[in-house]
C-alpha positions in Angstrom: -247.6 -82.2 -297.5 -247.9 -82.6 -293.8 -245.5 -83.4 -290.9 -245.6 -84.7 -287.4 -242.8 -83.8 -285.0 -241.4 -86.6 -283.1 -243.5 -85.6 -279.9 -246.4 -86.1 -281.7 -247.8 -82.5 -281.1 -250.1 -82.6 -283.9 -250.1 -82.0 -287.7 -248.2 -79.0 -289.0 -248.7 -77.9 -292.8 -245.4 -77.1 -294.6 -245.3 -73.6 -295.9 -241.7 -73.7 -297.2 -238.3 -75.2 -296.5 -238.1 -75.4 -292.7 -241.2 -73.3 -292.0 -244.8 -75.0 -291.1 -248.0 -73.6 -289.9 -249.5 -75.3 -286.8 -253.2 -75.8 -286.1 -253.3 -72.8 -283.8 -252.3 -70.4 -286.7 -248.7 -70.1 -285.3 -245.6 -70.8 -287.4 -243.0 -73.5 -286.3 -239.7 -73.5 -287.8 -237.5 -76.7 -288.2 -233.6 -77.1 -288.1 -231.1 -79.9 -287.6 -229.5 -80.1 -284.1 -227.1 -83.1 -283.5 -228.6 -84.8 -286.6 -232.4 -84.7 -285.5 -234.9 -82.2 -286.8 -235.8 -79.7 -283.8 -239.1 -77.7 -283.9 -239.4 -74.3 -282.6 -242.7 -72.4 -282.4 -242.1 -68.4 -283.2 -245.3 -66.7 -283.8 -247.8 -65.5 -286.3 -245.7 -63.6 -288.4 -244.3 -65.4 -291.5 -241.1 -63.0 -292.2 -240.5 -63.1 -288.3 -240.5 -66.9 -288.6 -237.8 -66.9 -291.6 -235.6 -64.7 -289.6 -235.8 -66.9 -286.7 -235.1 -70.2 -288.6 -232.0 -68.7 -290.0 -230.9 -67.7 -286.3 -231.8 -71.3 -285.1 -229.6 -72.7 -288.0 -226.8 -70.5 -287.2 -226.9 -71.3 -283.7 -227.3 -74.8 -284.4 -224.1 -74.6 -286.6 -221.9 -72.9 -284.1 -223.3 -75.0 -281.3 -225.0 -72.5 -279.1 -228.6 -73.6 -279.4 -230.6 -73.7 -276.1 -231.2 -77.4 -275.2 -234.2 -76.4 -272.8 -236.6 -74.6 -275.2 -239.8 -75.0 -272.7 -237.9 -74.2 -269.5 -239.1 -71.4 -267.1 -237.3 -68.7 -265.5 -238.9 -69.7 -262.1 -237.9 -73.4 -262.6 -234.2 -72.3 -263.2 -234.3 -70.0 -260.3 -235.5 -73.0 -257.9 -232.7 -75.1 -259.1 -230.1 -72.1 -258.9 -231.2 -71.5 -255.4 -230.9 -75.3 -254.3 -227.3 -75.2 -255.6 -226.6 -72.0 -253.7 -228.2 -73.3 -250.7 -225.8 -76.5 -250.8 -222.9 -74.3 -251.0 -224.1 -71.9 -248.0 -224.3 -75.5 -245.9 -220.9 -76.5 -246.8 -219.5 -73.2 -246.1 -218.5 -72.2 -249.5 -220.7 -69.0 -249.5 -222.4 -67.0 -246.9 -226.0 -67.2 -245.8 -226.4 -63.5 -246.0 -225.4 -63.6 -249.6 -228.3 -66.0 -250.4 -230.6 -63.9 -248.2 -229.9 -60.8 -250.4 -230.3 -63.1 -253.6 -233.7 -64.3 -252.2 -234.8 -60.7 -251.6 -233.8 -59.6 -255.2 -235.6 -62.8 -256.8 -238.9 -61.9 -254.7 -239.1 -58.4 -254.9 -237.7 -57.5 -258.3 -237.2 -60.6 -260.7 -239.7 -63.5 -260.2 -242.8 -61.1 -260.6 -242.0 -60.1 -263.8 -239.9 -62.8 -265.1 -241.3 -66.1 -263.4 -243.4 -67.5 -265.9 -241.4 -66.5 -268.9 -239.3 -69.0 -270.8 -235.8 -68.4 -269.8 -234.8 -68.5 -273.8 -237.2 -65.7 -274.7 -235.6 -63.4 -271.9 -233.8 -60.7 -274.2 -231.6 -57.8 -273.2 -234.4 -55.4 -273.9 -236.2 -57.3 -271.2 -233.3 -56.7 -268.8 -233.3 -53.2 -269.5 -236.9 -52.7 -269.0 -236.7 -54.6 -265.6 -234.1 -52.3 -264.3 -236.1 -49.1 -265.6 -239.0 -50.6 -263.5 -236.8 -51.1 -260.5 -235.8 -47.1 -260.7 -239.3 -46.3 -261.2 -240.4 -47.9 -257.9 -238.0 -45.5 -256.1 -235.1 -48.0 -255.6 -231.5 -46.6 -255.2 -229.0 -47.6 -258.0 -227.3 -50.0 -255.5 -230.7 -51.9 -255.2 -230.8 -52.0 -259.1 -227.1 -53.2 -259.3 -228.1 -56.1 -256.6 -231.2 -57.2 -258.7 -228.9 -57.1 -261.9 -226.0 -59.2 -260.2 -228.6 -61.9 -259.1 -230.2 -62.1 -262.5 -226.8 -62.2 -264.1 -225.8 -65.1 -261.7 -229.1 -67.1 -262.7 -228.6 -66.3 -266.5 -225.1 -67.6 -266.2 -226.3 -70.7 -264.5 -228.5 -71.5 -267.4 -225.7 -70.7 -269.9 -223.2 -73.3 -268.0 -225.9 -75.8 -268.1 -226.6 -75.4 -271.6 -230.2 -74.3 -271.2 -229.8 -71.0 -273.3 -227.2 -70.0 -275.7 -226.3 -66.6 -274.4 -226.6 -64.4 -271.1 -228.7 -61.4 -272.0 -227.3 -59.4 -269.3 -223.7 -59.2 -270.9 -225.4 -57.4 -273.9 -226.6 -54.2 -271.8 -225.1 -51.0 -273.1 -223.1 -49.1 -270.4 -225.9 -46.2 -270.1 -228.5 -49.1 -269.3 -226.4 -50.4 -266.3 -227.0 -49.3 -262.7 -224.2 -46.8 -261.6 -224.3 -46.6 -257.8 -222.6 -43.6 -256.4 -220.7 -44.5 -253.1 -222.5 -42.6 -250.2 -220.0 -40.5 -248.4 -218.8 -41.8 -244.9 -220.4 -39.6 -242.3 -218.5 -39.4 -238.9 -220.3 -38.1 -235.8 -218.6 -35.6 -233.6 -218.5 -35.7 -229.9 -221.3 -33.3 -229.3 -223.2 -35.3 -231.9 -222.5 -38.5 -230.3 -223.8 -37.0 -226.9 -227.1 -35.8 -228.6 -227.7 -39.2 -230.2 -227.2 -41.0 -226.8 -229.5 -38.6 -225.0 -232.1 -39.0 -227.7 -232.3 -42.8 -227.7 -235.1 -44.6 -226.0 -234.0 -46.4 -222.9 -234.4 -49.6 -224.6 -232.3 -49.0 -227.2 -229.5 -46.7 -225.5 -227.3 -49.6 -224.8 -227.3 -51.0 -228.2 -226.6 -47.7 -230.0 -223.7 -47.1 -227.4 -222.3 -50.5 -228.2 -222.5 -49.8 -231.9 -220.7 -46.6 -231.3 -218.0 -47.9 -229.1 -217.2 -51.2 -230.6 -217.8 -50.7 -234.5 -219.7 -53.9 -234.8 -221.9 -54.6 -237.6 -225.6 -54.4 -237.0 -225.9 -58.3 -237.9 -222.9 -58.9 -235.5 -224.4 -57.0 -232.7 -227.7 -58.5 -232.8 -226.1 -61.7 -233.0 -224.5 -61.2 -229.5 -225.3 -63.6 -226.7 -224.1 -62.8 -223.2 -221.6 -65.5 -223.5 -219.8 -63.4 -226.0 -219.4 -60.5 -223.4 -216.6 -60.4 -221.0 -217.0 -57.5 -219.0 -214.3 -58.7 -216.4 -211.7 -58.6 -219.0 -213.1 -55.8 -221.1 -213.6 -57.7 -224.3 -216.5 -58.4 -226.8 -215.8 -61.7 -228.7 -217.6 -61.7 -232.1 -218.3 -65.4 -233.2 -221.5 -65.1 -235.1 -223.9 -62.9 -236.6 -227.7 -63.0 -236.9 -229.5 -64.0 -239.9 -232.4 -62.2 -241.4 -235.8 -64.2 -240.6 -237.7 -65.6 -243.6 -241.3 -67.0 -243.7 -239.7 -70.5 -243.8 -236.9 -69.8 -241.0 -236.5 -67.8 -238.0 -233.7 -65.4 -237.4 -230.8 -67.4 -235.9 -226.8 -67.3 -235.3 -224.9 -67.9 -238.3 -221.1 -67.8 -239.4 -219.8 -64.4 -239.6 -219.3 -62.3 -242.9 -215.3 -63.8 -243.3 -213.0 -65.5 -241.2 -211.5 -62.5 -240.3 -214.7 -61.4 -238.5 -214.2 -63.7 -236.0 -212.3 -61.3 -233.5 -211.9 -59.8 -230.1 -213.0 -56.1 -229.6 -211.6 -54.2 -226.7 -214.4 -52.8 -224.4 -214.0 -49.4 -222.8 -214.7 -49.7 -219.1 -217.6 -47.2 -219.4 -219.3 -49.7 -221.8 -218.5 -52.4 -219.8 -220.3 -51.0 -217.0 -223.2 -50.2 -219.0 -223.6 -53.7 -220.3 -222.9 -55.2 -216.9 -225.9 -53.1 -215.6 -228.2 -54.0 -218.5 -227.5 -58.0 -218.0 -228.2 -57.5 -214.2 -231.5 -55.9 -214.9 -232.3 -58.1 -217.7 -234.9 -60.8 -217.6 -233.0 -62.9 -220.1 -229.4 -62.9 -218.9 -228.4 -66.3 -219.4 -225.0 -67.0 -221.1 -227.0 -68.1 -224.3 -229.5 -65.3 -224.2 -229.4 -62.3 -226.7 -227.7 -59.2 -225.4 -230.1 -57.1 -227.5 -233.4 -59.1 -227.5 -237.2 -58.6 -227.2 -239.0 -58.7 -224.0 -239.9 -62.2 -225.1 -236.4 -63.2 -225.4 -236.3 -63.2 -229.1 -233.7 -61.4 -231.2 -234.4 -57.8 -232.5 -234.9 -57.4 -236.2 -232.5 -55.3 -238.4 -235.3 -53.3 -239.9 -236.9 -52.3 -236.4 -233.5 -51.6 -235.0 -232.7 -49.1 -238.1 -236.2 -47.5 -237.6 -237.0 -47.4 -234.2 -233.7 -47.3 -232.4 -231.3 -45.2 -234.9 -233.7 -43.1 -237.2 -235.7 -42.2 -234.5 -233.1 -41.0 -232.0 -231.4 -39.3 -234.9 -234.4 -37.5 -235.8 -234.9 -36.3 -232.2 -231.4 -35.1 -232.2 -231.4 -33.0 -235.2 -228.7 -35.3 -236.8 -230.5 -35.6 -240.2 -229.0 -33.4 -242.9 -230.7 -32.6 -246.1 -233.0 -35.4 -246.4 -230.1 -37.9 -245.7 -230.9 -39.8 -242.7 -228.3 -41.7 -240.4 -227.5 -44.9 -241.0 -226.3 -47.7 -238.8 -223.2 -48.3 -240.7 -222.3 -44.5 -239.8 -222.0 -45.5 -236.1 -219.1 -48.0 -237.5 -217.4 -45.2 -239.3 -217.4 -42.9 -236.4 -215.7 -45.7 -234.4 -213.2 -46.3 -237.1 -212.5 -42.5 -237.0 -211.7 -42.6 -233.3 -209.3 -45.6 -233.6 -207.3 -43.6 -236.4 -207.6 -40.1 -235.3 -207.8 -40.0 -231.5 -206.1 -43.4 -230.6 -203.7 -43.1 -233.6 -203.6 -47.0 -234.1 -201.8 -48.4 -237.2 -203.6 -49.9 -240.1 -203.2 -53.6 -239.2 -204.7 -52.8 -235.5 -207.7 -51.2 -237.2 -208.4 -53.7 -239.4 -208.4 -56.6 -236.9 -210.7 -54.7 -234.6 -213.2 -53.6 -237.4 -212.9 -57.5 -238.7 -211.9 -56.7 -242.5 -211.1 -59.4 -244.5 -207.5 -58.0 -245.4 -205.5 -54.9 -244.7 -206.5 -53.5 -248.1 -209.9 -53.3 -247.4 -209.2 -51.0 -244.6 -206.9 -48.8 -246.6 -209.6 -48.7 -249.1 -212.1 -47.5 -247.1 -210.3 -45.2 -244.5 -207.2 -44.0 -246.6 -208.5 -40.4 -246.2 -208.6 -40.8 -242.2 -205.1 -42.1 -242.0 -204.1 -39.4 -244.2 -205.5 -36.8 -241.9 -204.3 -38.4 -238.7 -200.7 -38.2 -240.3 -201.0 -34.7 -241.3 -202.5 -33.5 -238.1 -199.6 -35.2 -236.5 -197.1 -33.6 -238.6 -198.5 -30.3 -238.3 -198.8 -30.6 -234.4 -195.1 -31.7 -234.3 -194.0 -28.8 -236.4 -196.0 -26.1 -234.7 -194.7 -27.3 -231.5 -191.2 -26.4 -232.5 -191.9 -23.4 -234.1 -191.1 -19.7 -232.9 -194.8 -18.8 -233.1 -195.9 -21.6 -230.6 -192.7 -20.9 -228.4 -194.3 -17.4 -227.6 -197.0 -19.3 -225.4 -194.1 -20.9 -223.4 -191.9 -19.3 -220.5 -188.7 -17.5 -221.5 -186.3 -20.3 -220.4 -188.4 -23.0 -221.7 -189.2 -21.2 -224.7 -185.3 -20.8 -225.7 -183.9 -24.1 -224.6 -186.8 -26.5 -225.9 -189.0 -25.0 -228.6 -187.2 -22.1 -230.3 -185.2 -22.7 -233.5 -181.5 -21.7 -233.3 -182.1 -18.4 -234.9 -184.4 -17.4 -232.4 -182.2 -18.6 -229.5 -179.6 -16.0 -230.7 -181.9 -13.2 -229.9 -182.5 -14.6 -226.8 -178.8 -14.8 -225.8 -178.5 -11.1 -226.4 -181.2 -10.5 -223.5 -184.2 -9.4 -225.5 -187.7 -9.6 -224.1 -190.1 -12.1 -225.6 -191.9 -9.2 -227.5 -188.7 -7.7 -228.6 -187.3 -11.1 -230.0 -190.7 -12.2 -231.7 -190.6 -8.6 -233.5 -187.0 -8.9 -234.6 -187.9 -12.5 -235.8 -190.7 -11.5 -237.6 -189.2 -8.5 -239.1 -186.2 -10.5 -240.6 
């Protein structure tokens, strides 16, 4: 008995119920979906074809069968990226997020999965892909980013009925990436001085501005001179710089969150550096980049990290045990200054750093706030201790610093040394 499917794809020879051999030797299985016969090519093995048919029959019965059996992964990616780009244009999503998704798609996902039928991508394929990313020397954070992009694309396919299940959700715990948060690094004053001294002259103002404003790199590179008010001592964060692509140059885009729109106090010393930079710059108009190239174009983030910071940190001897200084460490250093040195409260720090919420600031810098409170408490208690009182003149020590018990000894006319010895003996 022979049968032709509705699409006229050629004659199939019936082997047994619901299983047919095609002219190319592969088996095709038949099952009913929405009252109509559907065919799926499954391979050359008969036993495997039987199992595949049972799976399709069950999937059709429960309404979880893929609606687009010939749909490729790269086609779904194209539709998904277009949908995400529309959200970026409407302000629902950030352009930087789309840039990160594009990076993982181009670098990790499309080279391996692009031509594959999306319904054939299994959980084992996903685990193999993640192992491959690791084997190329990428960090667990990068692996996690690639997985997040893949999960979003596959979820998009599930929502549209193109596949029945998202294979990412079936990963075992040990197969998933486990990025470890890198310890925050805060530079000390002597280290800051060494870093600035080691900077190339072209980048010294940029590094100084990062250290003394805590701006994110994209915000710093997105600055134009109209954002800098040296007279009033403020930097206005109004945009950030997008990453350049082959089809789009770098440009100013909306910042990370609405809270990123902010005004940062400008230290007079830094204002003087920026004022001098503008007066000597070829590109010093209001709309020109504060930190641009000789041609007036914006600097790239990769070049800034490598040429400006990594090189200076290496020359200054700031690399520890193979760990290089990151640009974000400069932001942590500024936050430490606000909390430890200036003792600003969490709301002030959150506004200056441009965090989405105060809870974000606390999540990142709880240890610094605790350290600041602890240090202040210790200083206050030491200032009123008999031990610290020994450093003061007798009259000031007995009246201001010494506790009542020690003042009793002073009233008896004992010398400072005698009072101290008597106090410690008791």
